[in-house]
N, C-alpha and C positions, 0 to 999 in steps of 0.2 A: 131198347139197342137196335137199331136198323140192323139189314143185310149188309148195306154198303159200309156199314161202321165196323163189323164182323170181318169182313173181308179186307178193310184195311189195315185192321189190327194183326190179322193172318199175315199180310203181305209184308207188313213192319217188321213183324216177327221173323219171319222168311227170310228179309233181306241181309238183319243181324246176324242172324246165326250162317246163313250163307259166305258173309263177309268175314265173321271169326274165323271159320273153316278153311278159307281160303287165305287169309292172312296168317293163320297159324302153318298151313300145311305146303303152301307154294315155297318158302323159302328151303324146308327140308327137303321136298322133291328136286329143287335146283341144286342143292348141293349132291343128293344122291345122284342127279343125271350128270352131274360133272365129274363126280367120280367114275361113274360106270362107261363115260365117253374115253376116259384113259388122260394120263397126264404127259404121254409123250409126243402128244400131237399139240399144234399151235392153230389158233383162230384168228386170223389178220395180226399176227403178233403178240396174242393174249393166250393165256392157257383157259383150257376149256372149263377147267374149276369155277376160274372166275367170272367165266361168260356165263356160266348156267346158273352159278348164285347170286349174279347180277340181274338175272332176267327172273329168278325165283322171287328175290327181293321187290322188282316193279311189279311184279303180280300180285307180291301179298299186300304191298301199299296200296293197289288198287280195289284188293279186298275189304283191306280196313277202310278204305273210304267207301264203301259200300254199305259195311255195317254202320258206319257212322249216319250215314243217309238214312238208314231205315232206324236207327234209334232216335235221329231227330224230327222223322217223321213220326214217330210213335208219341214222342213226347209233345210235337205240336199238334197231334189228333186228341191229346188228353185222354187216350187209351188205358193210360197207367190210372186213372182214378178210377176205373170200374170196379 
């Protein structure tokens, strides 16, 4: 196993973990942020809970995409066979 192979495997696993954590915690953080801001205010006619949760879901979706790309990179490199 070469040094680049080990670095590639480490990078792939790191991408999967970061993507999973962001995908799990971003919607939760969006919900908490929306409840902290307050319900009596509106942002462009929308309630802040909806806006923050929507942003959290978008960030979570991007995190899941990063995790999937890391998993595809790991499988493509055949690092799972070592």
